[in-house]
TORVO-987411 format. One record per residue: chain; residue number from 0; residue in three letters; x, z, y of N, C-alpha, C in turn. Coordinates in nm, 2 decimals, always signed. Example, Ala and Ser with C-alpha at 12.3 -4.5 7.8 and 13.67 -1.06 7.14 Angstrom:
BEGIN
+-------+-----+------+--------+--------+--------+--------+--------+--------+--------+--------+--------+
! kette !  nr ! rest !   n.c1 !   n.c3 !   n.c2 !  ca.c1 !  ca.c3 !  ca.c2 !   c.c1 !   c.c3 !   c.c2 !
+-------+-----+------+--------+--------+--------+--------+--------+--------+--------+--------+--------+
!     A !   0 !  ALA !  +1.32 !  +0.78 !  -0.57 !  +1.23 !  +0.78 !  -0.45 !  +1.32 !  +0.78 !  -0.33 !
!     A !   1 !  SER !  +1.28 !  +0.71 !  -0.22 !  +1.37 !  +0.71 !  -0.11 !  +1.29 !  +0.79 !  +0.00 !
+-------+-----+------+--------+--------+--------+--------+--------+--------+--------+--------+--------+
***
This chain:
BEGIN
+-------+-----+------+--------+--------+--------+--------+--------+--------+--------+--------+--------+
! kette !  nr ! rest !   n.c1 !   n.c3 !   n.c2 !  ca.c1 !  ca.c3 !  ca.c2 !   c.c1 !   c.c3 !   c.c2 !
+-------+-----+------+--------+--------+--------+--------+--------+--------+--------+--------+--------+
!     A !   0 !  MET !  +0.66 !  +3.50 !  +1.78 !  +0.56 !  +3.43 !  +1.70 !  +0.53 !  +3.30 !  +1.77 !
!     A !   1 !  ALA !  +0.52 !  +3.20 !  +1.69 !  +0.49 !  +3.06 !  +1.75 !  +0.35 !  +3.05 !  +1.80 !
!     A !   2 !  SER !  +0.34 !  +2.97 !  +1.90 !  +0.21 !  +2.95 !  +1.96 !  +0.15 !  +2.82 !  +1.92 !
!     A !   3 !  LEU !  +0.02 !  +2.81 !  +1.89 !  -0.04 !  +2.69 !  +1.84 !  -0.12 !  +2.63 !  +1.95 !
!     A !   4 !  THR !  -0.06 !  +2.52 !  +2.01 !  -0.13 !  +2.44 !  +2.11 !  -0.12 !  +2.30 !  +2.07 !
!     A !   5 !  THR !  -0.21 !  +2.22 !  +2.12 !  -0.20 !  +2.08 !  +2.09 !  -0.27 !  +2.00 !  +2.21 !
!     A !   6 !  THR !  -0.22 !  +1.88 !  +2.23 !  -0.28 !  +1.79 !  +2.32 !  -0.33 !  +1.67 !  +2.25 !
!     A !   7 !  ALA !  -0.34 !  +1.68 !  +2.11 !  -0.38 !  +1.57 !  +2.03 !  -0.53 !  +1.53 !  +2.06 !
!     A !   8 !  ASN !  -0.55 !  +1.40 !  +2.06 !  -0.69 !  +1.35 !  +2.08 !  -0.75 !  +1.33 !  +1.94 !
!     A !   9 !  THR !  -0.85 !  +1.40 !  +1.91 !  -0.91 !  +1.38 !  +1.78 !  -1.04 !  +1.31 !  +1.79 !
!     A !  10 !  LYS !  -1.08 !  +1.23 !  +1.69 !  -1.20 !  +1.16 !  +1.69 !  -1.25 !  +1.14 !  +1.55 !
!     A !  11 !  THR !  -1.38 !  +1.10 !  +1.53 !  -1.43 !  +1.08 !  +1.40 !  -1.36 !  +0.96 !  +1.34 !
!     A !  12 !  SER !  -1.33 !  +0.96 !  +1.21 !  -1.26 !  +0.86 !  +1.15 !  -1.31 !  +0.83 !  +1.01 !
!     A !  13 !  ASN !  -1.29 !  +0.71 !  +0.96 !  -1.34 !  +0.68 !  +0.82 !  -1.23 !  +0.71 !  +0.72 !
!     A !  14 !  GLY !  -1.11 !  +0.75 !  +0.77 !  -1.00 !  +0.78 !  +0.68 !  -0.93 !  +0.66 !  +0.62 !
!     A !  15 !  LEU !  -0.97 !  +0.54 !  +0.65 !  -0.91 !  +0.42 !  +0.59 !  -0.80 !  +0.36 !  +0.67 !
!     A !  16 !  GLY !  -0.76 !  +0.42 !  +0.78 !  -0.66 !  +0.36 !  +0.86 !  -0.72 !  +0.28 !  +0.97 !
!     A !  17 !  PRO !  -0.64 !  +0.21 !  +1.06 !  -0.70 !  +0.14 !  +1.18 !  -0.79 !  +0.02 !  +1.14 !
!     A !  18 !  LYS !  -0.75 !  -0.04 !  +1.03 !  -0.83 !  -0.16 !  +0.98 !  -0.81 !  -0.17 !  +0.83 !
!     A !  19 !  THR !  -0.91 !  -0.17 !  +0.76 !  -0.90 !  -0.20 !  +0.61 !  -1.00 !  -0.31 !  +0.58 !
!     A !  20 !  ARG !  -0.95 !  -0.40 !  +0.50 !  -1.04 !  -0.51 !  +0.46 !  -1.03 !  -0.53 !  +0.31 !
!     A !  21 !  ILE !  -1.15 !  -0.57 !  +0.25 !  -1.16 !  -0.59 !  +0.11 !  -1.17 !  -0.74 !  +0.09 !
!     A !  22 !  TYR !  -1.09 !  -0.80 !  +0.00 !  -1.10 !  -0.95 !  -0.03 !  -1.12 !  -0.96 !  -0.18 !
!     A !  23 !  SER !  -1.20 !  -1.07 !  -0.21 !  -1.21 !  -1.11 !  -0.35 !  -1.11 !  -1.22 !  -0.38 !
!     A !  24 !  LEU !  -1.05 !  -1.22 !  -0.49 !  -0.96 !  -1.32 !  -0.53 !  -1.02 !  -1.39 !  -0.65 !
!     A !  25 !  ALA !  -1.03 !  -1.52 !  -0.64 !  -1.09 !  -1.60 !  -0.75 !  -1.01 !  -1.73 !  -0.77 !
!     A !  26 !  LYS !  -1.00 !  -1.77 !  -0.90 !  -0.93 !  -1.89 !  -0.94 !  -1.04 !  -2.00 !  -0.94 !
!     A !  27 !  GLY !  -1.00 !  -2.12 !  -0.89 !  -1.09 !  -2.23 !  -0.89 !  -1.12 !  -2.29 !  -1.03 !
!     A !  28 !  THR !  -1.01 !  -2.31 !  -1.11 !  -1.03 !  -2.36 !  -1.24 !  -0.96 !  -2.27 !  -1.34 !
!     A !  29 !  GLY !  -1.03 !  -2.23 !  -1.44 !  -0.97 !  -2.14 !  -1.54 !  -0.97 !  -1.99 !  -1.49 !
!     A !  30 !  SER !  -0.87 !  -1.92 !  -1.55 !  -0.86 !  -1.78 !  -1.52 !  -0.73 !  -1.75 !  -1.45 !
!     A !  31 !  HIS !  -0.72 !  -1.66 !  -1.35 !  -0.60 !  -1.63 !  -1.28 !  -0.51 !  -1.55 !  -1.38 !
!     A !  32 !  THR !  -0.38 !  -1.56 !  -1.35 !  -0.28 !  -1.49 !  -1.44 !  -0.22 !  -1.37 !  -1.36 !
!     A !  33 !  GLN !  -0.15 !  -1.28 !  -1.43 !  -0.08 !  -1.17 !  -1.36 !  +0.03 !  -1.23 !  -1.27 !
!     A !  34 !  SER !  +0.09 !  -1.34 !  -1.30 !  +0.19 !  -1.40 !  -1.22 !  +0.13 !  -1.45 !  -1.09 !
!     A !  35 !  GLU !  +0.01 !  -1.51 !  -1.09 !  -0.06 !  -1.56 !  -0.97 !  -0.10 !  -1.44 !  -0.89 !
!     A !  36 !  LEU !  -0.15 !  -1.33 !  -0.95 !  -0.18 !  -1.21 !  -0.87 !  -0.06 !  -1.15 !  -0.80 !
!     A !  37 !  ASN !  +0.05 !  -1.15 !  -0.88 !  +0.18 !  -1.10 !  -0.82 !  +0.22 !  -1.18 !  -0.70 !
!     A !  38 !  THR !  +0.21 !  -1.31 !  -0.71 !  +0.24 !  -1.40 !  -0.60 !  +0.16 !  -1.37 !  -0.48 !
!     A !  39 !  VAL !  +0.03 !  -1.36 !  -0.49 !  -0.06 !  -1.33 !  -0.38 !  -0.02 !  -1.20 !  -0.32 !
!     A !  40 !  ILE !  +0.00 !  -1.10 !  -0.39 !  +0.03 !  -0.97 !  -0.34 !  +0.17 !  -0.97 !  -0.27 !
!     A !  41 !  GLN !  +0.27 !  -1.04 !  -0.32 !  +0.40 !  -1.05 !  -0.26 !  +0.38 !  -1.12 !  -0.12 !
!     A !  42 !  LYS !  +0.30 !  -1.23 !  -0.12 !  +0.29 !  -1.30 !  +0.01 !  +0.20 !  -1.23 !  +0.11 !
!     A !  43 !  LEU !  +0.11 !  -1.15 !  +0.06 !  +0.03 !  -1.07 !  +0.15 !  +0.12 !  -0.96 !  +0.22 !
!     A !  44 !  THR !  +0.20 !  -0.90 !  +0.14 !  +0.29 !  -0.79 !  +0.19 !  +0.41 !  -0.84 !  +0.28 !
!     A !  45 !  ALA !  +0.45 !  -0.96 !  +0.25 !  +0.57 !  -1.02 !  +0.32 !  +0.52 !  -1.10 !  +0.44 !
!     A !  46 !  GLY !  +0.40 !  -1.15 !  +0.43 !  +0.35 !  -1.24 !  +0.54 !  +0.41 !  -1.38 !  +0.52 !
!     A !  47 !  ILE !  +0.35 !  -1.48 !  +0.57 !  +0.39 !  -1.62 !  +0.56 !  +0.42 !  -1.68 !  +0.70 !
!     A !  48 !  THR !  +0.31 !  -1.69 !  +0.78 !  +0.32 !  -1.75 !  +0.91 !  +0.26 !  -1.65 !  +1.01 !
!     A !  49 !  SER !  +0.33 !  -1.61 !  +1.11 !  +0.29 !  -1.51 !  +1.21 !  +0.16 !  -1.56 !  +1.28 !
!     A !  50 !  GLY !  +0.06 !  -1.48 !  +1.29 !  -0.07 !  -1.51 !  +1.35 !  -0.17 !  -1.58 !  +1.26 !
!     A !  51 !  THR !  -0.12 !  -1.63 !  +1.15 !  -0.22 !  -1.69 !  +1.05 !  -0.22 !  -1.61 !  +0.92 !
!     A !  52 !  SER !  -0.11 !  -1.57 !  +0.87 !  -0.09 !  -1.50 !  +0.75 !  +0.01 !  -1.39 !  +0.77 !
!     A !  53 !  ASP !  -0.02 !  -1.29 !  +0.84 !  +0.08 !  -1.18 !  +0.87 !  +0.09 !  -1.09 !  +0.75 !
!     A !  54 !  ALA !  +0.20 !  -1.01 !  +0.76 !  +0.22 !  -0.90 !  +0.66 !  +0.12 !  -0.79 !  +0.67 !
!     A !  55 !  VAL !  +0.06 !  -0.75 !  +0.56 !  -0.03 !  -0.64 !  +0.56 !  +0.01 !  -0.55 !  +0.44 !
!     A !  56 !  THR !  -0.05 !  -0.43 !  +0.43 !  -0.02 !  -0.34 !  +0.32 !  -0.13 !  -0.35 !  +0.22 !
!     A !  57 !  VAL !  -0.10 !  -0.37 !  +0.10 !  -0.20 !  -0.38 !  -0.01 !  -0.22 !  -0.23 !  -0.05 !
!     A !  58 !  ALA !  -0.34 !  -0.19 !  -0.03 !  -0.38 !  -0.05 !  -0.05 !  -0.44 !  -0.02 !  -0.19 !
!     A !  59 !  GLY !  -0.49 !  -0.13 !  -0.25 !  -0.55 !  -0.11 !  -0.38 !  -0.60 !  -0.24 !  -0.44 !
!     A !  60 !  ILE !  -0.61 !  -0.24 !  -0.57 !  -0.66 !  -0.36 !  -0.65 !  -0.76 !  -0.31 !  -0.75 !
!     A !  61 !  ALA !  -0.87 !  -0.38 !  -0.76 !  -0.97 !  -0.35 !  -0.86 !  -1.01 !  -0.47 !  -0.94 !
!     A !  62 !  GLY !  -1.03 !  -0.46 !  -1.07 !  -1.07 !  -0.57 !  -1.15 !  -0.97 !  -0.59 !  -1.27 !
!     A !  63 !  THR !  -1.00 !  -0.69 !  -1.34 !  -0.92 !  -0.72 !  -1.46 !  -0.85 !  -0.86 !  -1.45 !
!     A !  64 !  VAL !  -0.72 !  -0.86 !  -1.48 !  -0.65 !  -0.99 !  -1.47 !  -0.71 !  -1.09 !  -1.56 !
!     A !  65 !  GLY !  -0.74 !  -1.21 !  -1.51 !  -0.80 !  -1.31 !  -1.59 !  -0.95 !  -1.32 !  -1.58 !
!     A !  66 !  THR !  -1.01 !  -1.22 !  -1.51 !  -1.15 !  -1.22 !  -1.49 !  -1.18 !  -1.22 !  -1.34 !
!     A !  67 !  ASP !  -1.25 !  -1.32 !  -1.30 !  -1.28 !  -1.33 !  -1.15 !  -1.41 !  -1.25 !  -1.12 !
!     A !  68 !  PRO !  -1.42 !  -1.19 !  -1.01 !  -1.31 !  -1.18 !  -0.91 !  -1.23 !  -1.05 !  -0.93 !
!     A !  69 !  VAL !  -1.11 !  -1.05 !  -0.87 !  -1.03 !  -0.93 !  -0.85 !  -1.04 !  -0.89 !  -0.71 !
!     A !  70 !  TYR !  -1.06 !  -0.76 !  -0.67 !  -1.07 !  -0.72 !  -0.53 !  -0.94 !  -0.66 !  -0.49 !
!     A !  71 !  ILE !  -0.90 !  -0.70 !  -0.37 !  -0.77 !  -0.65 !  -0.31 !  -0.81 !  -0.58 !  -0.18 !
!     A !  72 !  ALA !  -0.77 !  -0.46 !  -0.16 !  -0.79 !  -0.38 !  -0.04 !  -0.66 !  -0.39 !  +0.04 !
!     A !  73 !  VAL !  -0.66 !  -0.44 !  +0.17 !  -0.55 !  -0.45 !  +0.25 !  -0.57 !  -0.36 !  +0.38 !
!     A !  74 !  GLN !  -0.46 !  -0.31 !  +0.43 !  -0.47 !  -0.23 !  +0.55 !  -0.37 !  -0.29 !  +0.65 !
!     A !  75 !  GLY !  -0.41 !  -0.28 !  +0.78 !  -0.33 !  -0.34 !  +0.88 !  -0.41 !  -0.43 !  +0.97 !
!     A !  76 !  THR !  -0.36 !  -0.46 !  +1.08 !  -0.44 !  -0.55 !  +1.17 !  -0.40 !  -0.69 !  +1.17 !
!     A !  77 !  GLY !  -0.30 !  -0.72 !  +1.09 !  -0.25 !  -0.86 !  +1.08 !  -0.35 !  -0.96 !  +1.02 !
!     A !  78 !  ALA !  -0.33 !  -1.08 !  +1.05 !  -0.42 !  -1.19 !  +1.01 !  -0.40 !  -1.22 !  +0.86 !
!     A !  79 !  VAL !  -0.51 !  -1.24 !  +0.79 !  -0.51 !  -1.28 !  +0.65 !  -0.57 !  -1.42 !  +0.64 !
!     A !  80 !  ASP !  -0.50 !  -1.51 !  +0.58 !  -0.54 !  -1.65 !  +0.57 !  -0.64 !  -1.67 !  +0.46 !
!     A !  81 !  VAL !  -0.76 !  -1.71 !  +0.48 !  -0.86 !  -1.73 !  +0.38 !  -0.89 !  -1.87 !  +0.35 !
!     A !  82 !  THR !  -0.80 !  -1.96 !  +0.40 !  -0.82 !  -2.10 !  +0.36 !  -0.78 !  -2.12 !  +0.21 !
!     A !  83 !  ASN !  -0.83 !  -2.22 !  +0.15 !  -0.81 !  -2.24 !  +0.01 !  -0.66 !  -2.26 !  -0.02 !
!     A !  84 !  GLU !  -0.61 !  -2.19 !  -0.12 !  -0.47 !  -2.20 !  -0.17 !  -0.37 !  -2.15 !  -0.07 !
!     A !  85 !  ALA !  -0.40 !  -2.06 !  +0.02 !  -0.31 !  -2.02 !  +0.12 !  -0.19 !  -1.94 !  +0.06 !
!     A !  86 !  TYR !  -0.22 !  -1.86 !  -0.04 !  -0.12 !  -1.77 !  -0.11 !  -0.08 !  -1.82 !  -0.24 !
!     A !  87 !  ALA !  -0.16 !  -1.90 !  -0.31 !  -0.12 !  -1.95 !  -0.45 !  -0.21 !  -2.07 !  -0.48 !
!     A !  88 !  ALA !  -0.16 !  -2.16 !  -0.56 !  -0.23 !  -2.28 !  -0.59 !  -0.36 !  -2.24 !  -0.67 !
!     A !  89 !  ASP !  -0.47 !  -2.30 !  -0.63 !  -0.60 !  -2.29 !  -0.69 !  -0.66 !  -2.14 !  -0.68 !
!     A !  90 !  ILE !  -0.61 !  -2.06 !  -0.59 !  -0.65 !  -1.93 !  -0.57 !  -0.72 !  -1.92 !  -0.43 !
!     A !  91 !  GLN !  -0.84 !  -1.86 !  -0.43 !  -0.91 !  -1.84 !  -0.30 !  -0.94 !  -1.69 !  -0.27 !
!     A !  92 !  LEU !  -0.90 !  -1.65 !  -0.15 !  -0.93 !  -1.52 !  -0.10 !  -1.06 !  -1.53 !  -0.01 !
!     A !  93 !  THR !  -1.15 !  -1.44 !  -0.03 !  -1.27 !  -1.43 !  +0.05 !  -1.29 !  -1.29 !  +0.10 !
!     A !  94 !  LEU !  -1.32 !  -1.28 !  +0.23 !  -1.34 !  -1.15 !  +0.29 !  -1.47 !  -1.09 !  +0.24 !
!     A !  95 !  VAL !  -1.47 !  -0.97 !  +0.19 !  -1.60 !  -0.91 !  +0.13 !  -1.65 !  -0.80 !  +0.23 !
!     A !  96 !  ALA !  -1.55 !  -0.72 !  +0.28 !  -1.59 !  -0.61 !  +0.37 !  -1.47 !  -0.58 !  +0.46 !
!     A !  97 !  SER !  -1.51 !  -0.54 !  +0.58 !  -1.40 !  -0.50 !  +0.68 !  -1.44 !  -0.37 !  +0.74 !
!     A !  98 !  PHE !  -1.35 !  -0.27 !  +0.74 !  -1.37 !  -0.14 !  +0.80 !  -1.28 !  -0.12 !  +0.92 !
!     A !  99 !  ASP !  -1.33 !  -0.11 !  +1.04 !  -1.26 !  -0.10 !  +1.16 !  -1.27 !  +0.04 !  +1.21 !
!     A ! 100 !  ASN !  -1.16 !  +0.11 !  +1.23 !  -1.16 !  +0.25 !  +1.27 !  -1.15 !  +0.26 !  +1.43 !
!     A ! 101 !  SER !  -1.20 !  +0.16 !  +1.50 !  -1.19 !  +0.16 !  +1.65 !  -1.31 !  +0.22 !  +1.72 !
!     A ! 102 !  PHE !  -1.40 !  +0.28 !  +1.64 !  -1.53 !  +0.32 !  +1.70 !  -1.50 !  +0.45 !  +1.77 !
+-------+-----+------+--------+--------+--------+--------+--------+--------+--------+--------+--------+
***
């Protein structure tokens, strides 16, 4: 019969991974398109510049295309660039909430 032993270190967790952040995506002029949203997601997951806009995992999206804001949940400790138009022309990402599981 197998013996059940463990040396695992357990701790309280929020279940959201090591770091989860929620960003709002808004278009400066007019309404954002599905194509613009796809571009932002592709660049978030691939990364652009190490240390400034690293690759992160997109964990979820909430909202309606063409209606600002859309919320994007990302996981990972990489940097996300919130300067204007970092991921697409006339698109702004703004940090809304950050969940850090290092407590």
